N, C-alpha and C positions, 0 to 999 in steps of 0.2 A: 503494500499500499504506500509506504513511504519510500521516497527516493530523491536524491539530489539531482538537480539540473547540472548536466556537464559544463565545466568552466574551461575557458581558455587559459593557456599558460600565462602567468603575469609577465608583463613586460618589465623593462628596467626600472620605471618610475612607478611600478605598482606598489612598492614598499611604502613609499611616502603617502600614497592615496589611502592604503590600508591603515596606516597609522592615523591619518586625518579622520578616517570614518571611526575608528575606535575612540578617538578623543570626543567626536561629536556624540557618540553613544554614551560615553561616560559623563559628559555634561548634561546629557538628557536625563540620565538616571539621577543625578545630584539635583537637578531641577525638580524633578517629580518628588524626590524625598523631602526637599525643603518646603515645596508649595503645599503639598499634601499635609505635612506637619503643621504648618501655619493656617491652613484652611479651616472653615466652620462648615460642617463638623468635621473633626480631625482626630488623630490619635489621642489628644487630650481631652476629649469630650467625655462627659460623665456616662456611666452606665455600659451596657454590652455594645452600644455602637461604637464608643471609643476603642474598646478591646479588639473589636472585629476590624476596624480600619488599622490598628497598629499591626494585627497579625497579617491582614492582606497586604499591607505595604512591605512588611518584612519579607513575605514570601515573594512578592514581586521583585523586590531588590535582589534577593538571592537567585531568582530565575533570570533576571536581567544579566547578572554577572556571569552565570553559567552560559547564557547566550552569547555574550561577548567572547568568553573563552572558547566557545565552539568554533568560532572562525566562520568564514564564508566558502570555505573550499570543499566541504564535505568530507574532510578527513576525520572528523569527530562526529559521525553521523547520529549515534544513540545520544550523546550529550546535547546535540543541537535539537533533536526532536523533543527530548524530554524537557529541555528548558523552554521550548515554544509552548508545550502543553502546559507546563506550569505557569508560564506568563499569561497564557489565554485565560485559565481559570482564575488566578489571583488578580490579574489585571482587570478582567471583566468585573469581578466582584468589587474590587477597589473603586472602580468608576461608578458603579451603582450606590456604593456606600457614601462616597464623596464626590457628587456630580459638580459641585461648584470649584473643583480643583482640576489641574491638568493631569489627574490620575488616568484620564482617557488615553494618555499617550502610551501607556504600558500595552493596552489591548491593541492599539493602532500599529505599534511596532511589531507585535507578534503576528497580527494579520498580515502586514506587508512582507515580513520576512518569511513567513509560511508560504505565501503565494509565489514569492521568487525562488525559494530554495526547494520546496517540495512539489510533489506531483498534485494535480488538481484535486483528486480525491481527498488526499491528506490535508491539504491546505483548506479545503472547504470545511472538513470536519473541525479543524482548529478555529476556523472563523465562526462556525456555529457554536462551538464552546464558549467562545468570547461573548456573543450575543446573548446566549442563553444565561450565562453567569451574570451579566450586566443586567438583563431584563428582570432576573428574578430577584436580585438584591435591590434594584432600582424600585420595583413595585413593592417590595417588602418595606422599604423605608420611606415610601412615599415620595420619590423623586419627581420633579416636574415632567409633564408630558413632553414638552419640547425637547428636554434633554434625553428622555428615552427614545424619542423618535430621531433626533439628530444624531446621537452617538451611534445609533444601530445603522443609519445610513454612512456614517463615517467609517465604520469597520468594513461594511460591505463595498464601499466605494474605494478604499485603499486595497482590499483584496482583489478587485477587479483591475485595478491599475498594476498591481503586482503580477497578475497573470499575464498582462500585456508585456511587461518587461521580460517576465520569463519565456514568453514566445519569442520575443526578440533575441534573447540570449541563445535559445535553442536553434534559432535560424541562423545566427551568426556562427554557432558552433558547426552546424551542418555545412555552411558555405566554406569554413576552414577545411572540413573534411573533404568536401568535393574539390577544393583547390589542391589539397595534398594528393588526392587520388589523380587529378589531372597532371600534376608534375610527375608523379610516379609512371603514369601512362605515357607521358611524353619521353621520360628517361628510358623506359622500356622500348619505345619506338626507336629512339636514337641508338640504343644498344643494338637492337635487331638490325638497323641500317649498316651499323659499323660491322657487325658480323658478316652480313651479306657482301660489303665491300671487301673485308678480309678473305672471304671465300673466292671472290672473283680474282683477286690479286694472286691468291694461292694457285688457282687454276692457271692463270697467265704465266707466273713464275715456272710452275711445273712443265707447262708446254714448252717453254723456251729452253729450260735446262735439259730436260728429257730429249729433246731434239738435238741440241747442240752437242752435249756431252755424248750422246749415243752415237752421233756422227764421228765425233773424235775417237771414240773407242774403236769403231769399225776402221777407220783409217789407220789407227795404230796396229790393229790386227793385220791389216793389209800389209803394212810397211814391215812388220816382223816377219810376215810370210815371205815378202821378197828378199829380205836380208838373209834368211835362212835357206834360200834356194840352193839346190845342188850345183848350180853353175858358178856360184861364188866360193872363193876359198875358205874353207872352214877353220884354218889355222891362223887367220889374220886376227890379231889382238884388238885392233880398233873396231873391227867388225863385230866381234864378240861384245865389246863394250857397248856399241850402238845398240845391239840386240837386247842386252841387259837393260839399258836406259829405256828403250821402248817398252819392255816388258814392265818395267817400274812405273812408267807413265800410264800404261794400260791399267795397273792395279790401282794407282792414286785416282784415275778417272773414274773407275768403277766405285771406289770408295766415296769420291765426291758426289757422284749421282745418288748413292744411297743416302749419304747424309743430306743432300738437298731434299730428297724425298721425306726424310724424317723432320726436317725443319719446316717443310710445307704442311706436313700432317699436324705439327704443333700449332702452326698458324691457323689451321681450321678448328672450328669449335668441337669437332667430334673426336678429338685426339683421345688415344687409349689411356687408361690409367697408368701411373709411373711404374708400378710393378710389371705390368704387361709390356710396357715400352723396354724395359731393362731386360725382360725375359727375350723379346725378340732381338734385342741388340746382342745378347749372349749367344743366341743361336746363329745370328749372321757371323759372329767371330768365329764360332767353331766350323760354320760351314766353309770359311775361307781356308781351312786346312790347318789352323792353329791348334794349340792345346785346348784341353776342355776348360770351361769357365764354371766355377761353382757359384751360383747365385743363391743367397739366402736373404730372406725377407723376415725381419723380426717386428713385433708389435702389430697392432690392428691397423690395417691400411685404411686411409681415409682420404677423401678429396683434397687435392692441393691446388693452389693458385697456379696459373699458367707460368709466372715468373719462377716459382719454386721448382716446378716440374721442369722447366727448361734449364735451370742451373744444375739441377741434380743429374739430368740426362747427360748434359755436356760434360760434367765431371766423369761420369762412368765411361762416356765416349773416349774421352782424352786418356783415361786411365788404361783402357783396353789398347788404345792406339800406341801408347808408350811401351806396353808390355810387348806389342807386336815388334815394335822397332828395336827396343834394347835387349829383350829377353825372349826372343823367338823360341817356340816349343815349350815354354815353361807354363805350368798351370797358373790360372788366375783365380783369385778369390774376389767375388763381387758382392758387397754387402749393402742392403737397404734397411734402415731401421726407422720405425715409427715411434717416437718418444713424446711424452707430454710436452707440448709447445715447441717441438722442433722435429727436424728430419735429418737423418745422418746417411751418408754415402761413404763407403770405403772400397778402395781397389788396392789389391796387394798381390805382387808376384815375386818369386825368388830372383835375387840378383844374379846376373849371368857370372860365368867364371871370369876371373881376373884376365884381362887382355883380350876377351872375347867381345866382338860387337856384330850385331846383326847387319845384314845387308842394307837395311832401311834406316840405320842409326843416324846417317848424315842428312836424311831427307827432312823437309820442313824448315821453318824459321826459327824454331826453338822458343817460340813465345806462347806456346799452348798453355802451360801451367801460370805464366803471368797473367794471361787472359782469363783463366778460370779464377784466380784469386780476386782479380778485379770484378768479375761477375758476382762472386760470393759476397764480396764488400758491399756492392751496390744493393744487394738483397738483404743485408744486415747480418751475414753469416761470415764464417771463417773457413779457410782451407789451408791444409798443411800437407806437404809433399816431402817426405824424408825417408832415408833408409832406416830400417829398424829391424833387429833380429834377424839378420841376413836376407831381408826382404824390402822391396821398395814399395811404400805406402803413400796413398793419397786419401786424405780424410777430409770430408766435408761435413760441416754442421751449419744448418740454416734454420731460422725460426719459421714454424708453419703451425 
């Protein structure tokens, strides 16, 4: 039955306005206490009438203070409703007992506050309580007919004005909700448009790279076939070196094409979860003829942001590439850990024997680990690449 009207969040200047309202209410209570005490009849009157006025004035003052303490935000629902009910009964009776004083202000405040704060049914019940208490005590004490009729209309009028204000507040709240929904819909539309544009860019990049790199790979294979023809001398060292370079270029081209496809997949919205991406990466590494990759996933997998997924994937990719370059044929341990508040990626492989270098050790610009550290720092994480316990380890920790 009872319920508070939804309120908007207070603005910066709302604190001073609230204090001003509390000050006005406190002054109103003080005026009622002083004027009713000095009015005739009042608490000092002889007989039961004076006692009744004193009791109703005390109850009205206590209820008024509780009403002030309940605030206007609905955080103290029960206190507010109880104080309004007490103000309605005590204030209405006080106005009937002392019609020549501003005692009517207690009932007026209760009727208006109930109309603004509570639902229509609840506020109507409190207003009816005020009118009933006033009429019963007024008729019992012989209050003037003009006071009986005028005060009754004052209570009803303030209640109707409060209903109008309540309706205004409800409409304002609904307008704010509609505005928020419109903003969210607009943001969702913008996000969808951005995703569609990213998908288009991904398709275009894929077509260009797939076409060009595939053509380069075919031409490299053709060049290798020509250089290994039987008509050319097989013992020419420069020719053997050229064949080796072409073979290496073909390998790098295939790896570049695969990496480009993975990057495009990450650009699209339908990218696979990180554990699946690392499993696919490990399978590709093994399919290339290198040693086995032992992938372990610890913790409960959870969705990650695109940035975290990209940094973690690049770390694993660089770790496997380094293992292929510097320790070919050695087993690699790839670990992915989901921990509270962070994600860890580790890549470890045994160090090669002293003096032994792989055929691809000199390829690349040597800036892979530096780039990974920069990526990790931009994402708020850390990356370490150090030898430990006869193995080379890359350890990434990133908040997620």
